[in-house]
Each structure stands twice: as structure tokens, then as C-alpha cells.
VOGUBA-641733 format. One record per residue: x, y, z of N, C-alpha, C in turn; residue in one letter. Coordinates in pm, whole numbers, padded with zeros to 5 digits, always signed. Example, Ala and Ser with C-alpha at 12.3 -4.5 7.8 and 13.67 -1.06 7.14 Angstrom:
# VOGUBA-641733
+01319-00569+00780+01230-00450+00780+01320-00330+00780a +01285-00225+00708+01367-00106+00714+01290+00003+00787s 
***
This chain:
# VOGUBA-641733
-01368+01984-02299-01333+01919-02155-01298+01991-02074l -01424+02049-01978-01353+02114-01837-01369+02043-01706g -01318+02069-01669-01305+01963-01521-01295+02062-01390i -01358+01990-01276-01389+02049-01157-01357+01940-01077n -01205+01928-01008-01174+01880-00951-01151+01866-00799v -01185+01774-00685-01188+01775-00561-01137+01652-00491t -00967+01716-00453-00924+01620-00367-00762+01624-00391t -00710+01617-00318-00525+01609-00295-00467+01726-00306a -00362+01723-00234-00255+01847-00261-00151+01826-00308m -00023+01925-00369+00086+01891-00421+00173+01912-00347e +00175+01940-00199+00243+01954-00096+00285+01795-00008t +00385+01808+00046+00410+01681+00149+00284+01676+00226k +00278+01517+00219+00168+01428+00314+00070+01387+00307g -00056+01374+00379-00150+01312+00344-00234+01412+00318i -00344+01367+00201-00482+01438+00174-00582+01394+00267v -00655+01440+00318-00782+01408+00418-00902+01504+00422s -00913+01595+00280-01065+01652+00255-01105+01589+00132g -01179+01668+00111-01223+01586-00065-01229+01676-00150k -01205+01777-00124-01144+01904-00218-01021+01930-00262y -00955+01937-00361-00818+01996-00383-00802+02154-00355l -00672+02154-00291-00670+02335-00308-00643+02374-00404p -00666+02526-00379-00638+02644-00457-00535+02566-00565d -00538+02610-00693-00438+02603-00802-00355+02440-00785g -00421+02348-00779-00378+02187-00795-00374+02145-00906s -00314+02085-00954-00373+02025-01124-00385+01890-01136s -00443+01840-01223-00444+01686-01254-00423+01670-01405v -00374+01503-01427-00369+01483-01540-00485+01382-01641g -00530+01431-01747-00636+01388-01798-00570+01322-01921i -00663+01189-01921-00665+01136-02063-00746+01064-02118f -00814+01115-02296-00969+01078-02301-00937+00997-02413v -01006+00913-02454-00989+00825-02558-01128+00772-02596t -01115+00743-02738-01278+00658-02768-01276+00518-02739d -01302+00409-02831-01318+00259-02803-01167+00204-02818k -01099+00297-02940-00947+00222-02975-00866+00257-02806s -00903+00338-02735-00839+00328-02590-00663+00403-02638g -00658+00494-02779-00588+00537-02770-00592+00728-02811i -00653+00686-02879-00729+00881-02932-00852+00906-02950s -00918+00997-02947-01086+01042-02927-01074+01111-03055y -01143+01049-03184-01188+01099-03299-01097+01171-03355d -00961+01033-03353-00827+01079-03419-00747+01158-03393g -00807+01223-03240-00689+01324-03192-00649+01286-03027q -00522+01326-03023-00469+01218-02890-00512+01369-02788t -00523+01314-02678-00588+01402-02572-00529+01318-02435f -00353+01339-02424-00266+01243-02339-00239+01339-02235a -00257+01340-02150-00186+01402-02010-00203+01521-02025n -00348+01596-02036-00355+01698-02046-00385+01740-01908v -00337+01859-01867-00328+01954-01742-00433+02049-01751q -00528+02001-01631-00607+02114-01576-00590+02123-01422y -00617+02275-01393-00577+02355-01297-00704+02397-01258t -00746+02392-01112-00836+02419-01018-00800+02551-00982g -00932+02637-01001-00902+02784-00924-01021+02815-00805a -01004+02881-00676-01081+02872-00575-01094+02734-00498g -01185+02702-00434-01156+02594-00308-01294+02559-00297t -01298+02415-00239-01449+02328-00207-01525+02333-00360g -01688+02347-00334-01776+02338-00437-01760+02440-00525t -01699+02559-00505-01726+02652-00583-01569+02648-00661s -01507+02546-00642-01361+02547-00730-01404+02552-00917q -01349+02555-00990-01358+02593-01122-01207+02540-01174k -01225+02440-01279-01134+02408-01348-01147+02436-01475w -01001+02455-01518-00924+02431-01661-00808+02446-01712s -00823+02437-01848-00680+02363-01951-00707+02461-02051s -00550+02464-02074-00517+02565-02246-00566+02424-02366e -00593+02327-02329-00628+02228-02453-00774+02226-02439t -00820+02241-02549-00967+02242-02541-00987+02060-02625s -01069+02035-02517-01105+01879-02586-01226+01870-02584i -01297+01874-02729-01444+01873-02789-01483+01735-02794m -01643+01739-02781-01675+01600-02764-01793+01569-02855l -01817+01468-02937-01852+01444-03066-01967+01355-03065s -02026+01302-03132-02130+01198-03109-02062+01034-03096y -01926+01023-03093-01880+00915-03022-01816+00933-02898n -01865+00836-02839-01863+00807-02685-01709+00832-02612q -01689+00856-02518-01558+00926-02474-01510+00834-02343a -01404+00774-02330-01347+00767-02205-01247+00838-02142n -01258+00841-01993-01202+00930-01939-01089+00877-01828l -00978+00886-01825-00894+00863-01682-00818+00957-01641a -00772+00956-01516-00711+01080-01457-00628+01014-01281a -00542+01104-01288-00405+01117-01216-00412+01250-01106y -00353+01208-01024-00291+01323-00961-00175+01286-00830y -00080+01411-00838-00061+01550-00870-00008+01518-01070p -00029+01634-01131-00031+01642-01259+00127+01639-01256y +00197+01578-01353+00348+01567-01417+00345+01552-01554s +00438+01681-01614+00460+01682-01744+00512+01579-01798k +00606+01521-01718+00701+01397-01758+00549+01250-01807d +00508+01249-01757+00377+01118-01756+00337+01120-01936v +00392+00958-01964+00343+00985-02079+00211+00841-02131t +00256+00749-02033+00118+00650-02034+00073+00648-01907d -00062+00636-01908-00135+00684-01805-00170+00525-01718v -00082+00419-01786-00083+00269-01704+00057+00264-01649k +00160+00346-01680+00253+00340-01591+00307+00488-01561a +00243+00525-01452+00304+00636-01396+00405+00628-01289i +00509+00701-01239+00597+00682-01185+00555+00731-01055p +00570+00636-00938+00536+00690-00815+00660+00644-00746v +00706+00776-00624+00790+00762-00524+00729+00803-00421k +00805+00679-00309+00786+00777-00183+00894+00692-00061a +00952+00855+00000+01110+00831+00058+01043+00918+00173t +01167+00910+00284+01132+01010+00384+01129+01150+00346s +01140+01192+00245+01174+01327+00214+01047+01374+00091d +00987+01259+00034+00916+01241-00073+00750+01210-00067i +00688+01290+00024+00548+01223+00047+00462+01287-00022q +00397+01258-00174+00294+01296-00213+00156+01190-00220t +00061+01242-00196-00040+01132-00166-00101+01114-00320d -00017+01016-00438-00077+00997-00571-00189+00952-00538y -00281+00956-00641-00428+00937-00656-00465+00922-00798m -00557+00799-00857-00614+00768-00966-00769+00763-00949w -00814+00812-01066-00956+00825-01097-01048+00714-01122a -01119+00681-01054-01262+00539-01105-01271+00603-01204t -01225+00544-01367-01291+00537-01495-01400+00575-01523p -01416+00733-01597-01526+00755-01647-01625+00751-01791v -01697+00642-01821-01722+00629-01958-01876+00686-02031s -01915+00675-02122-01992+00732-02211-02027+00881-02212g -01954+00929-02188-01914+01063-02208-01956+01108-02402l -02033+01230-02441-02003+01263-02557-02091+01380-02580y -02131+01438-02674-02192+01584-02663-02299+01574-02659n -02366+01519-02574-02495+01531-02534-02478+01495-02390k -02390+01409-02323-02335+01377-02207-02208+01466-02135k -02216+01589-02166-02047+01645-02094-02021+01699-02013t -02079+01634-01904-02042+01666-01747-01993+01526-01692d -01892+01537-01623-01826+01420-01544-01798+01433-01421a -01797+01294-01367-01812+01313-01197-01721+01237-01224i -01540+01303-01139-01486+01216-01108-01450+01146-00954i -01389+01053-00921-01396+00993-00801-01302+00966-00814y -01187+01001-00709-01009+00975-00668-01012+00904-00578m -00909+00786-00578-00897+00692-00497-00735+00730-00434n -00661+00736-00316-00558+00685-00302-00460+00596-00357h -00353+00605-00389-00282+00476-00493-00200+00406-00348a -00164+00474-00301-00057+00435-00186-00093+00404-00013l -00002+00357+00053-00072+00307+00151-00010+00419+00267a -00052+00427+00385+00040+00530+00460+00091+00429+00629a +00141+00447+00724+00179+00426+00859+00221+00537+00920v +00109+00488+01069+00117+00655+01132+00159+00593+01275r +00298+00694+01322+00336+00629+01440+00291+00717+01525l +00254+00708+01680+00161+00766+01728+00273+00754+01926i +00348+00852+01920+00427+00862+02015+00376+00943+02179v +00383+00871+02251+00344+00899+02373+00436+00880+02498k +00411+00944+02609+00489+00912+02706+00433+00813+02809q +00486+00700+02851+00479+00592+02908+00445+00633+03063g +00426+00514+03143+00408+00516+03301+00518+00561+03382n +00640+00550+03342+00781+00559+03380+00819+00781+03434g +00869+00739+03484+00909+00881+03554+01064+00950+03496q +01118+00853+03436+01260+00896+03363+01239+01022+03314g +01377+01089+03252+01394+01195+03169+01383+01144+03031s +01311+01178+02907+01339+01108+02799+01336+01214+02673v +01389+01238+02602+01403+01298+02456+01423+01201+02364e +01320+01228+02277+01365+01177+02155+01394+01242+02023v +01479+01154+01922+01531+01243+01875+01486+01226+01711t +01442+01155+01695+01400+01060+01621+01290+00959+01529s +01194+00927+01450+01123+00826+01473+01115+00787+01330v +01133+00634+01357+01132+00582+01246+01063+00460+01185a +01079+00372+01029+00979+00288+01078+01038+00194+00898f +01052+00051+00939+01079-00021+00797+01054-00127+00803s +00972-00149+00672+00904-00320+00684+00950-00360+00512s +00922-00501+00493+00960-00559+00382+00821-00529+00288d +00707-00484+00343+00591-00505+00356+00590-00343+00255g +00691-00255+00301+00650-00096+00240+00809-00090+00162a +00720-00040+00003+00856+00010-00052+00860+00158-00078a +00980+00198-00200+00977+00351-00243+00955+00345-00371t +00915+00255-00490+00917+00304-00592+00822+00203-00654e +00747+00269-00740+00617+00146-00829+00602+00226-00979a +00496+00164-01055+00459+00240-01166+00289+00207-01139l +00235+00322-01157+00079+00314-01122+00023+00314-01239l -00090+00259-01275-00178+00216-01392-00331+00280-01312d -00320+00419-01356-00410+00466-01358-00577+00461-01399a -00572+00379-01450-00686+00342-01493-00802+00230-01388t -00671+00159-01321-00745+00072-01225-00698+00045-01106k -00631+00171-01078-00523+00129-00925-00425+00037-00917g -00342-00032-00993-00263-00122-00918-00125-00074-00986t -00027-00145-00906+00086-00109-00873+00218-00202-00966l +00283-00183-01034+00391-00271-01034+00512-00233-01065s +00626-00320-01094+00738-00242-01110+00842-00266-00970s +00761-00264-00859+00809-00196-00720+00917-00286-00701i +00998-00129-00613+01133-00134-00564+01156-00104-00426n +01234-00111-00347+01300-00015-00218+01270-00073-00082g +01170-00211-00148+01115-00246-00009+01232-00274+00100q +01156-00259+00221+01277-00267+00358+01362-00095+00379g +01329-00039+00309+01410+00089+00309+01270+00138+00456t +01415+00238+00507+01395+00299+00659+01330+00394+00619q +01221+00471+00674+01117+00613+00635+01143+00659+00774f +01239+00789+00782+01258+00857+00906+01224+01024+00903v +01146+01041+01009+01174+01198+01054+01248+01222+01155v +01322+01326+01172+01449+01381+01243+01384+01515+01347n +01327+01470+01425+01271+01592+01523+01288+01540+01655e +01360+01688+01759+01356+01649+01886+01223+01688+01957t +01209+01606+02038+01086+01629+02145+01064+01545+02249f +01009+01585+02309+00980+01506+02486+00838+01472+02480v +00820+01334+02496+00732+01286+02499+00633+01318+02629p +00501+01313+02585+00431+01393+02709+00298+01250+02673s +00174+01297+02787+00073+01206+02788-00022+01279+02641s -00003+01398+02582-00089+01415+02456+00020+01352+02363t -00050+01309+02250-00003+01169+02126+00088+01277+02050e +00170+01258+02022+00245+01345+01864+00241+01222+01746k +00195+01239+01676+00177+01142+01496+00310+01196+01445s +00308+01074+01372+00400+01103+01249+00357+01013+01115f +00330+01089+01041+00298+00990+00905+00364+00974+00780d +00346+00861+00743+00438+00854+00635+00397+00745+00514f +00371+00808+00392+00328+00788+00334+00398+00684+00234i +00387+00549+00188+00492+00429+00155+00386+00383+00065t +00516+00311-00061+00408+00194-00176+00383+00083-00123v +00237+00003-00083+00212-00110-00060+00312-00229-00168p +00379-00311-00089+00458-00353-00173+00408-00507-00187a +00263-00553-00156+00184-00630-00168+00227-00792-00063g +00296-00786-00017+00348-00857+00091+00348-00826+00235v +00284-00950+00310+00259-00938+00460+00360-00950+00529s +00433-00829+00642+00553-00845+00694+00521-00763+00833a +00649-00782+00921+00614-00665+01032+00665-00567+01014p +00626-00444+01071+00668-00343+01130+00780-00310+01171i +00899-00235+01133+00988-00243+01246+00982-00125+01303i +00982-00055+01419+00987+00104+01456+01107+00116+01515v +01163+00203+01458+01278+00262+01550+01317+00419+01588e +01344+00434+01741+01341+00578+01787+01451+00594+01865l +01488+00728+01809+01617+00769+01918+01534+00816+02042t +01628+00759+02126+01581+00813+02289+01719+00793+02358v +01715+00965+02390+01804+00977+02480+01943+00945+02422n +01953+00941+02308+02079+00943+02221+02084+00792+02171g +02026+00714+02206+02012+00565+02181+01932+00485+02077s +01983+00393+01975+01851+00376+01880+01761+00255+01966k +01643+00286+01948+01563+00171+01998+01484+00120+01940i +01464-00021+01893+01318-00054+01832+01229-00137+01911t +01122-00136+01814+00995-00243+01863+00931-00314+01752a +00890-00422+01790+00858-00487+01629+00706-00473+01658l +00621-00394+01542+00478-00432+01511+00408-00567+01488g +00333-00603+01465+00274-00733+01456+00283-00705+01274k +00280-00792+01194+00248-00831+01011+00178-00804+00945s +00174-00700+00885+00058-00640+00825+00053-00622+00661v -00033-00635+00568-00032-00629+00439-00083-00519+00406l -00022-00435+00370-00046-00282+00353-00147-00256+00213l -00251-00167+00254-00333-00188+00102-00344-00054+00078e -00320-00002-00019-00387+00122-00073-00516+00214-00027a -00488+00323+00048-00627+00373+00074-00619+00400+00234g -00553+00292+00299-00541+00267+00460-00457+00316+00518n -00442+00406+00642-00311+00441+00739-00320+00334+00850i -00198+00273+00867-00213+00196+00946-00128+00235+01072y -00219+00251+01198-00140+00374+01326-00101+00258+01394e +00034+00268+01453+00102+00221+01560+00139+00315+01683y +00109+00299+01783+00145+00353+01926+00210+00316+01981t +00313+00393+02028+00448+00392+02129+00439+00454+02245i +00403+00369+02364+00454+00430+02452+00606+00452+02502s +00663+00572+02523+00818+00576+02558+00863+00603+02737v +00900+00525+02769+00904+00547+02923+01085+00568+02965d +01102+00628+03043+01255+00667+03079+01262+00584+03207g +01198+00485+03270+01261+00432+03344+01390+00372+03285t +01419+00306+03280+01484+00247+03177+01468+00240+03084n -01507+02140-02250-01613+02094-02338-01711+01954-02269g -01647+01894-02237-01680+01789-02137-01655+01885-01960a -01777+01865-01939-01709+01929-01777-01719+01851-01709s -01648+01873-01582-01591+01727-01488-01675+01859-01383v -01816+01783-01282-01862+01915-01201-01810+01858-01090s -01747+01747-01056-01711+01727-00930-01619+01591-00923r -01504+01599-00855-01407+01540-00808-01389+01465-00676v -01435+01380-00627-01416+01328-00491-01317+01204-00460m -01263+01193-00344-01161+01124-00320-01247+00981-00225m -01200+00901-00220-01226+00801-00118-01156+00819+00009s -01218+00827+00113-01146+00877+00240-01034+00773+00333q -00962+00814+00358-00826+00747+00417-00895+00652+00538w -00897+00514+00538-00949+00401+00677-00834+00385+00686k -00854+00393+00875-00746+00379+00994-00784+00277+01014v -00619+00160+01031-00662+00070+01091-00533+00061+01204q -00594+00049+01352-00530+00050+01443-00468-00087+01463d -00329-00058+01461-00224-00198+01464-00216-00187+01638e -00250-00142+01722-00203-00156+01855-00079-00129+01907g -00038-00131+02038+00056-00011+02099+00180-00138+02133s +00295-00040+02170+00408-00150+02219+00429-00017+02323t +00529-00042+02420+00633+00039+02523+00755+00010+02495v +00825+00129+02495+00941+00149+02429+01062+00170+02573i +01128+00092+02675+01191+00179+02768+01307+00196+02736y 
***
């Protein structure tokens, strides 16, 4: 099995392009109709690493997966971890410090020795909240030193079933996501992205900024976070007061504008 993957980075943050950067790795599971092995052999969590960029990217593995006349099914996830043993229970984590754009592949079926090329489509497994901070209409002196949000609809841990993209064993609801950064809001918007585990419940987004040394909160409307969506909140701050995978593509992030609020 040879693959060619396109999408997601192993560094922090949201992946917005179609192709994985040079040196990225994915985990591949190949089985026959048993769902356990293929031709009596186990091909679980096989690491494939990409070299190059874009459409010229080439993928290889130290493990050879040979296809016979028996049809094979393929599942994949990103980013690769040697600790993954169950494709239906991959640990995912999202905190202020851990911002990984976990992905799962739409399952590929019908591979065999006469059809060895697989096109893998990657999907975002988690959601994201984007806080956009800008200067309001006031004239006072303002310095922001932290930007944060929390919600009962946003969690920090779960298990991902990479065969269908579902999450289970969700924990850490209501945990605050925060970035400590000092800046003066201006008419030019400043964005802060937070990848988070969607908890499956609708709840308000609570935004908290540290402005001139004081903690100030604003309440966003209730929202049901869904995987693959970025939920944008704009805050104005005033100071007046063998088989070869030929291509892997990912679904693009969908941006949901959740409105604006003013912090004085």
C-alpha cells in the first residue's frame, strides 16, 4: 500500500489548506470483510509519511501492504501516533496548550490487486472558536493582556472513531481556553483561534478578556458546536469606561459568524 496524503499539520493550530506539509504522517488501517485483518495479516496503525508538498507529494511506509484478490477496506486518521491501537477509539485532546487539528478519513472500500489506487478524503474531527478582537468607538487607553473563552458545549478530551468521525467519552466541558498576549486593540482585527472538542450540547460561549488589568466578560449566544466548523465571535473593546493512495483531501473549514459584542 502506497499513499499520497493531502491535509493537516502536526504543529499547533488550524489546518486550512488541502495538502499536508512535508514530513507529515498519517495512520492507516487495512482490513478485509472481517474488519480485523487482511488475508490473515494485521495492518493496524501503519505509519505513512509524506515527502514534498502539494500535488507532487509522495507517501511511503516501512511496512509493505500487498493487495490480493480479496477486497480491502481502508481507514485513516491524522496526526499519526504510535500509541493508537484501536481505530474506533483514538484519544483526542484540545486545551489552551494542545491545539491539534485531528482528522479522520472517509472510509475507502473495494481495493484489491486490480484496483490499488485509493483517494482518501480527510474530515476535521473537532470544532474551533475564533475570537476576533478590535477597537471600539471609544477613545480611552486600552491594553489587552489575555483572551479566553469557555462553554459547557466545549470540552477538552474524547475518543474518536476514525471510521465514522464520532466522538465518545467526552470530558472537560466548561474548561477555559486562554491565550496570554499583550496588545492594544486597533481598527485592524486580531484573531485568536481555539480548537476544541464539541461536547454535543448547545450552550453559550463565555468570552473573557483581561483589559487594563481587569477581567471582563461577555456572553455569546448559545451554539451547538459541530466538527469542521469555526465559530467566529467579534469583540469590540472600548476604553471609555502496494495500493497507492493518489490523493487525500480534507473538507474545508466552514466559518459560522456568531455576531458581535462590545466590551467597555
